[in-house]
N, C-alpha and C positions, 0 to 999 in steps of 0.2 A: 363433449367436450366443449369448451369454447373456440371460439374462431381464433383468437390471437395467440393461440398456444401450440403453436407449428414450430417444429425442430429447428427452423434457421433463427427463429428467436431465446433458443434455449441456450442455458449458459455451455451445456454439455455438448454441444456441435460444435465440430469443428469441419468445417468444407475442406473438398479436395479442390485441388487445381488441376488443370493441366496445362500444358507448355504453349503458349501462343508464340508469334511471329516477333512481337516485340516484349511483350507481357505475359503474365500468367493469368489466364481465366477461370474463373469460378464457375466448377460445376454443380448439377444440381442434386448432387449428393455427398455425404459426408462421414465423419463417422462420430457415434454415439459414443463420448467416453464414459459413459453410467453403466449403458450395455454394451460397452466394446464390440459394437459393430456397425456395420454400415448399414446408413438410413437414407432415406429422400429425404431434400429440405420441408418439403409441406406434409411429412407424418406428422401426426398428432400421439401421442405416448402420455401414460401417467407419470413418467420420471419427469416430467416439464419443470423448469425451475429457470424463471427469468433472469437473464441477465445484466437488464439495465437495474441501476441502484436510479432512487430518486432523489429528488434535488435536495430535498431536505437531509437525506439521509446523508448525503457526500457535504452537504453544509456541517453535519453535526460529526463527521471524523475527522474535517478539516478542523473545525474548531478545538476537538477534541486533541488530536497531534500536536497542534498550536501550544494548548494546555500544557501538554506532556513536558514538551520541549524547553519552554518556558520556565515551567519549576525544574527541570536539569540545570537550565542556566542559572537560577538564581542559588542552587546545591553548589555549584561551580563559584558561583562569584561570593559565596560563603567561606569556601572552602580558601580560596586564593587570599580573600581579606583576613582569615585567620593565621593564613601563613607571613602575611606582610606585618602583624601583628606581632608575630614572636620574630622574626627578622630582627623587627625594630627593636624591641626589646634585647635582644642578644646582642645590637650592634650597643644600645646604652651599656648595659652591662659591662661590656667591652672595654667602653671609651672609658666610665668611671672605674674600672681596675686596672687601668695605665694611668689613669692621674694620679693613681695612691704611690 
């Protein structure tokens, strides 16, 4: 297996901590949430999955989220404009009815 596939860089690895004098210190062992077992951070296994997302993936995810929000805002704008048009029509109808 490749050298860079150690447990400490896996998304399923959660390190254990011990209480120090002023802070919590990270231990050399942790929990593998996939195996549901305690493992050493330098251990290598076949369940490895990288926790790092590439720059392009993050950019694409952000762009997708922004696009979704823009679409939602445009839908809200359309709904509010339609409500305004209906309110204006009701106002003119009431005005014309009072004039008679």
